C-alpha positions as CSV (number, residue, x, y, z in Angstrom):
1,X,117.7,75.9,55.5
2,X,119.4,73.3,53.3
3,X,122.7,74.9,54.1
4,X,122.2,73.3,57.5
5,X,121.7,70.0,55.9
6,X,124.8,70.3,53.9
7,X,126.7,71.4,56.9
8,X,125.3,68.6,59.1
9,X,125.9,65.8,56.6
10,X,129.4,66.9,55.9
11,X,130.4,66.9,59.6
12,X,128.6,63.6,60.2
13,X,130.4,61.9,57.4
14,X,133.7,63.5,58.4
15,X,133.4,62.4,62.0
16,X,132.0,58.9,61.3
17,X,134.2,57.8,58.5
18,X,137.3,59.7,59.8
19,X,137.3,57.4,62.9
20,X,135.9,54.3,61.3
21,X,135.5,50.8,63.0
22,X,138.9,50.3,64.5
23,X,140.0,47.8,67.1
24,X,143.4,47.0,68.5
25,X,146.2,49.5,69.2
26,X,149.4,47.8,68.1
27,X,151.3,48.6,64.9
28,X,150.6,46.3,62.0
29,X,151.1,45.7,58.3
30,X,147.8,45.2,56.5
31,X,147.7,41.6,55.2
32,X,150.6,40.4,57.4
33,X,148.8,37.4,58.8
34,X,151.8,35.9,60.6
35,X,153.0,39.2,62.0
36,X,156.6,39.1,60.7
37,X,156.3,42.5,59.2
38,X,156.0,41.6,55.5
39,X,153.3,40.3,53.2
40,X,153.8,37.1,51.1
41,X,151.9,34.1,49.8
42,X,152.0,32.3,53.2
43,X,150.0,35.2,54.6
44,X,147.4,34.8,51.9
45,X,147.1,31.0,52.7
46,X,146.7,31.9,56.4
47,X,143.8,34.4,55.6
48,X,142.1,31.8,53.4
49,X,142.5,29.2,56.2
50,X,140.8,31.7,58.6
51,X,138.0,32.4,56.2
52,X,137.3,28.7,56.0
53,X,137.2,28.3,59.8
54,X,140.6,26.4,60.0
55,X,143.4,27.2,62.4
56,X,145.3,30.1,61.3
57,X,147.8,32.9,62.6
58,X,145.0,35.3,62.0
59,X,143.8,34.3,65.5
60,X,146.6,36.5,66.8
61,X,146.6,39.0,64.0
62,X,142.9,39.5,63.2
63,X,143.2,43.2,62.3
64,X,146.0,42.4,59.7
65,X,143.8,39.7,58.1
66,X,140.7,41.9,57.8
67,X,142.0,43.7,54.8
68,X,138.7,45.2,53.5
69,X,137.7,46.3,57.0
70,X,134.3,44.8,57.1
71,X,134.8,43.2,60.4
72,X,134.9,39.6,59.1
73,X,137.8,37.7,57.5
74,X,136.6,36.3,54.1
75,X,137.9,34.7,50.9
76,X,138.1,38.3,49.5
77,X,140.5,39.2,52.1
78,X,142.6,36.2,51.3
79,X,142.6,37.1,47.5
80,X,143.6,40.6,48.3
81,X,146.6,39.5,50.4
82,X,147.7,37.1,47.6
83,X,147.4,40.1,45.2
84,X,149.4,42.3,47.5
85,X,152.1,39.6,47.8
86,X,152.3,39.7,44.0
87,X,152.7,43.5,44.0
88,X,149.3,44.0,42.5
89,X,147.0,46.9,43.5
90,X,144.5,46.4,46.3
91,X,142.4,48.7,48.5
92,X,143.5,48.3,52.2
93,X,141.1,49.2,55.0
94,X,142.6,47.1,57.8
95,X,141.3,48.5,61.1
96,X,143.5,49.8,63.9
97,X,146.6,50.0,61.9
98,X,148.8,51.6,64.6
99,X,151.6,54.1,63.8
100,X,150.8,56.2,60.7
101,X,148.2,53.7,59.7
102,X,146.0,55.2,62.3
103,X,146.5,58.7,60.8
104,X,145.6,57.4,57.4
105,X,142.6,55.7,58.7
106,X,141.3,59.1,59.7
107,X,142.2,61.0,56.6
108,X,141.1,58.3,54.2
109,X,137.6,58.8,55.6
110,X,137.4,62.5,56.7
111,X,138.5,64.1,53.5
112,X,136.3,62.2,51.0
113,X,133.2,62.3,53.1
114,X,133.7,66.0,54.0
115,X,133.9,66.8,50.3
116,X,131.1,64.5,49.3
117,X,128.8,65.6,52.1
118,X,129.2,69.2,51.2
119,X,128.7,68.6,47.5
120,X,125.8,66.2,47.8
121,X,123.2,68.2,49.6
122,X,121.4,70.8,47.5
123,X,121.4,74.4,48.8
124,X,118.2,76.1,49.8
125,X,118.3,79.6,51.1
126,X,117.3,80.4,54.8
127,X,113.5,80.9,54.7
128,X,112.8,79.0,51.5
129,X,110.2,76.2,51.5
130,X,111.9,72.9,51.7
131,X,111.0,70.1,49.3
132,X,109.1,67.1,50.5
133,X,110.8,64.2,48.8
134,X,113.9,64.3,46.5
135,X,115.6,61.5,44.6
136,X,119.2,61.0,45.7
137,X,121.7,61.1,42.8
138,X,122.5,57.3,42.8
139,X,119.2,56.0,44.2
140,X,117.0,56.2,47.3
141,X,115.4,59.3,48.7
142,X,115.8,62.3,51.0
143,X,112.6,63.4,52.7
144,X,112.5,66.9,54.2
145,X,109.7,68.1,56.6
146,X,109.5,71.6,57.9
147,X,107.6,72.9,60.9
148,X,108.4,76.5,61.6
149,X,112.1,76.7,62.5
150,X,112.4,72.9,62.8
151,X,113.4,70.8,59.9
152,X,113.7,66.9,59.8
153,X,115.7,65.3,57.0
154,X,115.1,61.6,56.6
155,X,117.4,59.5,54.4
156,X,116.0,56.2,53.0
157,X,118.8,54.3,51.3
158,X,120.1,57.6,49.9
159,X,123.0,56.8,47.7
160,X,125.6,59.5,46.8
161,X,128.9,59.4,45.1
162,X,131.7,61.3,43.5
163,X,134.5,60.1,41.2
164,X,137.7,59.6,43.2
165,X,135.9,59.5,46.5
166,X,133.5,56.6,46.5
167,X,129.9,55.7,46.8
168,X,128.0,55.8,50.1
169,X,124.4,55.1,51.4
170,X,122.9,57.3,54.1
171,X,119.9,56.1,56.4
172,X,118.4,57.8,59.3
173,X,117.6,61.3,60.5
174,X,119.1,64.7,60.8
175,X,117.0,67.1,62.9
176,X,117.6,70.9,62.6
177,X,116.4,73.7,65.0
178,X,117.1,76.9,63.2
179,X,117.0,79.3,66.0
180,X,118.6,82.7,65.4
181,X,121.5,83.4,66.0
182,X,122.1,79.9,67.4
183,X,120.4,76.6,66.7
184,X,121.1,72.9,67.0
185,X,121.7,70.0,64.7
186,X,120.9,66.5,66.0
187,X,122.0,63.2,64.4
188,X,120.7,59.7,64.3
189,X,122.3,58.4,61.2
190,X,124.1,55.5,59.6
191,X,126.6,55.7,56.8
192,X,127.5,52.6,54.7
193,X,130.6,52.6,52.4
194,X,129.1,50.7,49.3
195,X,132.6,49.6,48.3
196,X,133.0,47.3,51.3
197,X,129.8,47.3,53.2
198,X,131.2,49.1,56.3
199,X,128.4,50.7,58.4
200,X,128.9,53.4,61.0
201,X,126.3,54.7,63.4
202,X,126.5,58.0,65.2
203,X,124.3,60.4,67.2
204,X,124.6,63.6,69.1
205,X,124.0,67.2,68.9
206,X,126.0,70.3,67.8
207,X,125.4,74.1,68.2
208,X,125.3,76.3,65.2
209,X,125.4,80.0,64.8
210,X,124.1,81.6,61.7
211,X,126.6,84.0,59.9
212,X,125.2,87.2,58.5
213,X,127.4,86.7,55.4
214,X,126.0,83.2,54.9
215,X,126.7,79.8,56.4
216,X,127.2,78.7,60.0
217,X,129.8,78.3,62.7
218,X,129.4,74.9,64.4
219,X,130.6,74.1,68.0
220,X,130.4,71.5,70.7
221,X,129.3,68.0,70.8
222,X,130.2,65.3,71.6
223,X,129.0,63.3,68.8
224,X,129.1,59.5,69.6
225,X,130.6,57.3,66.8
226,X,129.9,53.5,66.8
227,X,131.0,50.7,64.6
228,X,127.5,49.2,64.5
229,X,124.0,50.6,65.0
230,X,123.5,51.0,68.7
231,X,126.9,49.5,69.5
232,X,129.6,50.7,71.9
233,X,131.1,54.2,71.3
234,X,134.4,54.0,69.5
235,X,135.1,57.8,69.3
236,X,133.6,61.1,70.3
237,X,133.9,64.2,68.2
238,X,134.0,67.8,69.3
239,X,133.8,70.9,67.0
240,X,135.4,74.2,67.6
241,X,134.4,77.2,65.5
242,X,134.1,75.1,62.4
243,X,133.1,77.8,59.9
244,X,131.1,76.8,56.8
245,X,130.3,79.6,54.2
246,X,127.1,80.0,52.2
247,X,128.5,77.8,49.4
248,X,129.1,74.9,51.7
249,X,132.9,75.3,51.9
250,X,134.8,74.9,55.2
251,X,136.7,78.1,55.8
252,X,138.3,77.6,59.2
253,X,138.0,76.0,62.6
254,X,138.6,72.3,63.8
255,X,137.2,68.9,64.5
256,X,138.8,66.8,67.3
257,X,138.4,63.1,67.8
258,X,139.0,61.5,71.1
259,X,139.8,57.8,71.3
260,X,137.4,57.0,74.2
261,X,137.5,53.3,73.6
262,X,141.3,53.0,73.2
263,X,140.9,51.6,69.8
264,X,144.0,53.3,68.4
265,X,147.4,54.1,69.6
266,X,146.4,57.8,69.9
267,X,144.5,59.9,72.4
268,X,143.2,62.6,70.0
269,X,143.4,63.6,66.5
270,X,142.5,67.1,65.4
271,X,142.0,68.5,62.0
272,X,142.3,72.2,61.7
273,X,141.5,74.4,58.6
274,X,143.4,77.6,58.4
275,X,141.4,80.8,57.5
276,X,140.7,81.0,53.8
277,X,142.5,77.8,52.8
278,X,140.1,75.3,51.4
279,X,142.7,73.0,49.7
280,X,144.8,72.1,52.8
281,X,144.6,71.5,56.5
282,X,146.8,70.3,59.5
283,X,146.3,67.1,61.3
284,X,147.7,67.1,64.9
285,X,147.9,63.7,66.6
286,X,148.6,63.1,70.2
287,X,149.5,59.4,70.8
288,X,149.1,57.3,73.8
289,X,152.6,58.1,75.0
290,X,151.9,61.8,74.8
291,X,154.1,62.2,71.7
292,X,152.8,64.5,69.0
293,X,152.9,64.2,65.2
294,X,151.9,66.9,62.7
295,X,150.8,66.3,59.2
296,X,149.6,68.2,56.3
297,X,146.4,67.1,54.4
298,X,145.6,67.8,50.8
299,X,141.9,68.5,50.9
300,X,141.5,67.8,47.2
301,X,143.1,64.3,47.2
302,X,143.2,63.3,50.7
303,X,146.9,62.7,50.7
304,X,148.9,63.3,53.8
305,X,152.5,64.3,54.3
306,X,154.5,64.7,57.5
307,X,154.9,68.4,58.4
308,X,158.5,69.5,58.3
C-alpha cells in the first residue's frame, strides 16, 4: 500500500513544483530590473528601491526582480542581484522566465521532486498493515489510516530532503482507494520549498492500475496546480501510462502540463520516460506560437540540453 503513497507523492511533487508559481509570458533575464538584457549594480539598486517601497523599474519588470521566486520583492532579492552583478553564485528562481527559462522552471522542480518523492516514502507491500504515525526524516509526521481498501495519508509539517535536491515540507492529505485492478489517488496537498518559502497547492484525482509484477500504471487527471492554497489554477497535469515499478522507479510513460492560465510562453510541456531508462527523459515543449522544442533531461542531475 505504501507503494501507492510513494507514487502519489512523487507525481504530486513533480507536477506541483515542475510548474511552479509563474506569472508573465515575456522573455526575461533574472535580476534585470531595468529590462536592458543584462544585470549590473544599477539593477541591484532598483530592486532594493522596490523592496523599500520606492519608485523603481521593477514596476515594469516585477518577475525579473523577484529573484528568489517567493512572490515578493525583498532586500534578499536586491542582495542577490548585486551578487550576480559581481559574478558571484546565486540561486535564481524568477517566475515566468520566458524562452528556455520556462523550460528550466519545469525541470528544476520536476526532477528533484520526482526523485525525492520516490525516495522519501517507505515501501509497504500490498496487504500489509499500515503504520499509524511515523516521524518524517527531518521533522514532522506522516499519519496513515487504513479502512479496508481505503488509505488516508496525512502530512503534518513533514520535512524531507536529499543532498543536491533540497529540503521540502509537506502538509495535507493523499487519499488512496486500492481497488483491483484499478483504483484512485486523490490529492489535497501543499508543498513548501524550505529554501525560499515557496508554497504550492494542488488537488485532483488519478486512476491507477496495479501491475502483477509490482508497482502501478497511472493515468488521467487533471490535477489542478495553484500558486497559493485555494488560489486560481496555474496549470493542469495529465498522466499517460506513467509506469512505476515495485521499487518506486519510473519506468515509462509521460506527464503533460497544460498552461491553462497563460502564465508561460508555452501551451504544453510533456516529460516522457522511455522504457527501461531511469536516468534520462525527453521534454517536448509546444510554445504559444505552435513552435516545438525538444530537450533531453538527465534524471540524476536535473540538467537539460537541447536535443540535436
